N, C-alpha and C positions, 0 to 999 in steps of 0.2 A: 456572613461568613468571616471568620477571623483569620487574618493572614498568619502564616507560619513564621516564627521569629528565630529559629535556630538554623545552623548551617546544614545539618542533616538530621532527619528523623526516621526512625524505624517504627512502622505501625504493624501490629499483629492482629490479623483478622482471621478467626477460625483456624488458628495455628499456622497460618501462612504469613510469612514476613515479607514486606515490601520495603526495599531501600528507596528513599525518595530524595532526590536533589531538591533543594529549596529554591523557590522562585520569588520574584517580586509579587506584590499583591495582585497584579493583573492575572497571574497564573495560579494563584492559591487554590481556586476552586478546582481547576484541572488537576493540580497536584493531589488533592484529596481523592478525586475520582480514581486516579491512577494508583494511589497508595492502597486502596482496599475497597473501592466502590462503597464508601461509607454510607450507611443507612439505606442502601438499595433504593436509590432516588425515585425510581418509577413507582414505588409503593408509597411515596410521600405525598404531601399535600398538593393539591391542584390549584395553586394560586400564582398570580403574577408577582411573585416576590421580587425584591430588589436584586439586581445583577451586580456582582462585585467587580467585573471587568470594566475597564474604561472603554469608551466607545472606540470601535475599530478605526484605524487610519484608512481612509478610502484612497486607493491608488488613483492617480489622475493622469498618468501618461497616456498619450494617444494610442489607439489601437493600431495605427499605421506606423508606429515607431519601428525603425529597422533593428534587427538583431545583430549584435556584434559577437562573433564566434569567440569562445574562450581561447586564450593563448597560453603557451607553456610558461608560467611564471609562478613565483612562490607567493605572490600576493593575490588576494581574492579579486577576481575579474568579473564585473557585472555583465550579465547576458540578458539584455532586456527582452521580454516576451510581450506579445499583444496584451494590452491592459484594458480594464473597463473604461468606458468613455463617459460614463455618467456617475453621479454621486451615489446612486443606489440602483439596483435592478428593479424591474417592474414588480408591482405588488403581486404576490403569489395568487394564481388563479386556482382556488381550492375546489372549484366545481368539476375540474378534470383530474381524475386520479385513477390509478389501477390497484391501489391498496387502500385499506381503511385509514382515514385520517387519524383515528384514535390510536393506530399502531405506530405512528411517528411521534416520538417523545423527545421534547427538548430537555437538555440538562441546563438548568438555570444557574448553576454554579453557586447556589446559596443553600444547598441542602434539600432542595425540592425539585420538582420537575413539572412539566406542562405538556399535555398532549396537543398535537396540532389542531385537533377538532375543537379545542377550547382556547387556543392561544390567540391573544390580541395581536393586531398588526404592530403595535408599539413594542410588544415583547419580541416579536420576530425580528424587528429592525434592530433592537438593542443587542440581540444575541448573534446577529450576523457577523461572522469573522471574529468573534470573541476568541476562538482558537485561530490564530493568525496564519493564513496560508502564505506561501511565497509567490509573489507576482513577478519578481525580477531576481532570478537566482544568481548568486555569486559562488564561484568555484576557486579551488586552490589545488596545489600539487599534492600527490599522494604523500610526499615527504613532510607535508604540513599536518598530516593526520596523527600527530603524536598524542592527541587526546583520545584516540581509539586504540583499544587493545586488539590483539590478533583474533580473539574469540568474539569480538563485537560483531553483530549482524548488520549487513547492509543490503539495500535493495539496489541491484545493479542493472544498468541499461547500456547497450552498445549501439551507437548510431550507425547509420548506413555507411559512413566513411570509416568505420572501424574504431572511432574514439569511444573509450569506455568512461562511464560516469557512475559514481558511487554515492548513495544517499543513506547515511547512517540511520538505523532505526532509533537510536538514542536521540536523534534530532527530530525525526518524523513523528515520534510519539507526541510531540508538543506542537506540531504544525500541520501534519497530516497531508497537506496538498502542496505540490510545487508545479506551477504553470511555467513552461519554458518552450523555447523554439530551438531545436537542436538539429543541425544538418538539414535545415529546411522543413523539418517535421514538427508541427505544434504538438508537444507532448504534455501529458498530465501525469505526474508521479503521485500515486495515492497510497496511503497506508492508514489502516484503522487499528489502533492498539487493542481494541476489545475483541477483535477476531483475527489478529495477526495477518490481515489481508493486505498484501503488497501487490499492486497491479499498476502497470504503466499503460496509459491509454493514448490514442490519437484523439486530439481535441477537435478534429474536423467532423462536421455533420452536414451532409448534403452541400458541401462546398463552403460552409460557414465555419469559421474558427471560433470556438467558444472559449470563454475564460471562466474558471470555476473558483467559487469561494466556499466557505464552511458555514452551514446553518446552525451548528451546535446541537443538532438533533440527531437521533438515532432511529433506525428502522431495523427491528430484530437485532438489536445490539451492534449495528454496523453504522458507520458514519454516513450522514446524509449531506451531499454536496448541493450547491445551487449553481446555475449558470447565470452570468450577468446579462445575457441577451434577452432571455425570456423569463427569468426568475424561477424556472422549473426546478423541482427537487429531484435529486438523483441518488439511487442506491449504489454505494461505492463498489461493493464486491461484484455486483452484476453489471455495473456501468450502465444502468438503465434508469431513465426518467420515470418517476412514479407519481408525481403530482405536477400539474401545470400543463401549458400548451404542448410541451415536448413529450408528454407521457407516452410510453411505449417505445421511444427512441433509444437506441443502444450505442454506446461508444465502442470502437474497435480496440481490443487489447493489442499491445505490442509485445515483442519478445523481451523478457526480463528474467531475472533470477535473484533469489535471496541466498546469501551464503556469508561466511565469516569474512571479516576484513582481511585476515591473513590469507585465506584462500583466494579472495578476489584480487589482491595485489600480486599474488604469485602468478595468476593467470593474466592480469592486466597491469603490469608495473607502471605504465604511463597513464593510469586512470586519472580522471579529474574527480575531485572530491568536493561535495557540497560543503561550503565553508560554514562554520558556526556563526560567524558574524554576517548577518543579513540586513543590517540597518533597521532592526525592529525594536531596538532599545532593550533587548533581553540580555541577561548575563550569560556568558559562555559557560560558566560553571554548572548551569542547570542541565546541560547535556552530558554530564559525566557519568550518569547512572541510568539504568533501565528499570524503572519501577514495575514493569510488567514481566520481568524475567521468569517468575514462577506462576504467572497468571494461568497459563495453559494447564499446569498440573492441578491448580485449584478447580478449574472448570471440569476436569476429568475425574475429580474426587468424589462426586456425588450428583444426585439428580437436581436439575433446575437451579444451578448456581449462577445463572446469568445475572449481572448487576442491573441490566435494563430488560424490559419485557422481550421475550422471544416466544414465538408461536412454535412450541415443540412438536406440534402435529406436522409441521413442515420439515422437520429435521429427520432425515433417514437415520436408522440405527445401525447402518452398515459399518460405521466406524464410531469411535468415541468422539464426542462433540468437538474437542480441542485437538484432535489428531491433525497434524499438518499434512496437507495434500497439495499437489501441483496438478491443476486441471487444464486440459487441452481440448479445445473445440475446433472441429473441422467439418465443414459441409453439414452442419446441423446436428452432429453427434459430438458428445463430450464425455471424456473419461478422466477420472481422478486417480492420480498415482500417489500412494502413501509411502514415501521413501523409507520411513522407519520400519515398515513391514517388508518392503521389497529388499532392503539392505543394500549391500554393495553389489550392483548388477547393471548390466546393459539390457534394457527391455526393448525387444523388437516387436512392434505392434502395428496395427492398422486402425485408423479412426476415420470414419466417413469415407472409406474407400481409399484413403491416402496413407502411405507408410510413414511411420514415425519411429524414432529411437529415443529412449529416455536413459540418460546416464544418472544412475541413482547412487547416493551414498547414505548409508544408514545413520552415520554420525552427522549431527547438524539439526535435523535431517535436511538434505538438500537434493534437488534433482534439476537437471537441465534437459531441454527438449529440442530435438533437431529433426530436419528431414534427412533421411539417409541417402537421398539421391544426390549425386554429385552434379553441381551446376556445369562443371567443365565438360563432361562427356555423357551425362545422363545415367551413369552406372548407379545401381542401387546396392548399397553395402549392407551386410549383416554384421552385428557387433556381438562381442562377448566380453566378459570380465573375468580375468584369471590372474593369479599371482600379483594382485594389486594394480593391474593395468587394464584399461579399455583398449581393445584391439578390434580391427575389422577382420572378418573371416577370409575375405577375398585376397588381401595383400599382406596381412599381419602387421600393418602400420599401427603405431601406438597413438592414441588420442587422449586429450585432456578434457576436463569438465567444461571447457569453453568451446568444445567441438572442433578443436584444431588438431591436425596430425602433427606430432612432434618428433616422429622418427619413422623410417621406412620409406618406401617409394612414393608415398603420398604426402611426405613432409611438406608443410606449408599450406596444404589444402585446408579449407574451413567448411564445415557443414553449415547449412542455412538454419539459423535458430527459428523456432516456431513460437507464436504468441501463446502465452500461458497465464494462469492466475494462481497465485500461491496464497493459501489462507487456511484457517481452521476449517475442519470438515463441516461444521454446523452451518456456516454462512455460505459455503459453496453449495451445500444441499438445498438451502433455502433459495438461492439464486437460480437454480436449475433442478427441478424435481426429477428430470430425466437423466441426470448425470450418472454414469456407471462408475463403479470402483474396480480398478484393475486388480485381479487376483492371480498370483503366480501359479 
């Protein structure tokens, strides 16, 4: 793999242009994947070719290290999270799996690929964390986000104590995973650029706190994570272990949302922002562009345009493959809401016997999901959207996209946010064949 030697390159693949920020040699392979999925790697040779990335730096901080909560300061503040305690996770137990091993494909970052069914342990070791996750996140003030434009997209999370956190997609494109401990909750912020899948998970499973790394592999064109405790492989969109001792185990999603930086800071002016400088030796300039900004349009432009293998028999044709949906699961039932089709609206719905309300905006597109039952007195509200405002029918109070009443007799009241998953339709459909699509 030849490293890229210019400050900015524009690659044109099938009439789709991708602007690519240029990285050090360590990220050159990833840059080419993002730039146009050159050569459709899954169709390339099945050899243990050389890997261009240097070996990953293995975190060595103790799993018992306490977390220091971020404070309001203009400089990045480290927030240590539980770390791997050994130099490497256990060897992958391939005899236990819920999907075909050949359906998991490693990007070797040298123009070729390798299926897990034929990959050597040496190759697996070399590719582990080649796309470097964040194990100890550093944050800064919203005012330090001058590298973000108002239309840049972020994955947002609000902790139980009301503190908001923003994770820019331009950053997550190149790191994909953030392990953290926020307000006592071990969280995993995840994002897969190939399926626009942004999900925040609780890292606890049966009382054990897991720490996650990146395998550099994909399952149905979605990133595959591994946990350091068992070495099991996990399908990111589904939050489900698919190979190894934890196969069949699922992570619990937490409430999160994806929207523009401008919208997020308007709703959460005191938000903490994931800093560009994370002590990884990367250049801050690499995060100034989003090489995937037109990728969804490309996927929707024709049949079978996936850069890595996707079992299209698993993809429902209810929506276009790269249509953005926000999926909500309650009591074993899941419904997907496509905000671009719903438009500007308040959707009053019931999932698994529980009431929900979805605040949808067609531009973005974005959607936030809440329980319409007030914690204060148990009243259930009904909502509508008219004249550019979300209001509840019972009192006429005006509400914002963050689920907060901003005027009227309920001013200051906040709705309880509900866990959701935001992603392209194809990967939500694969993760749950029983998911329903909301239709107005």
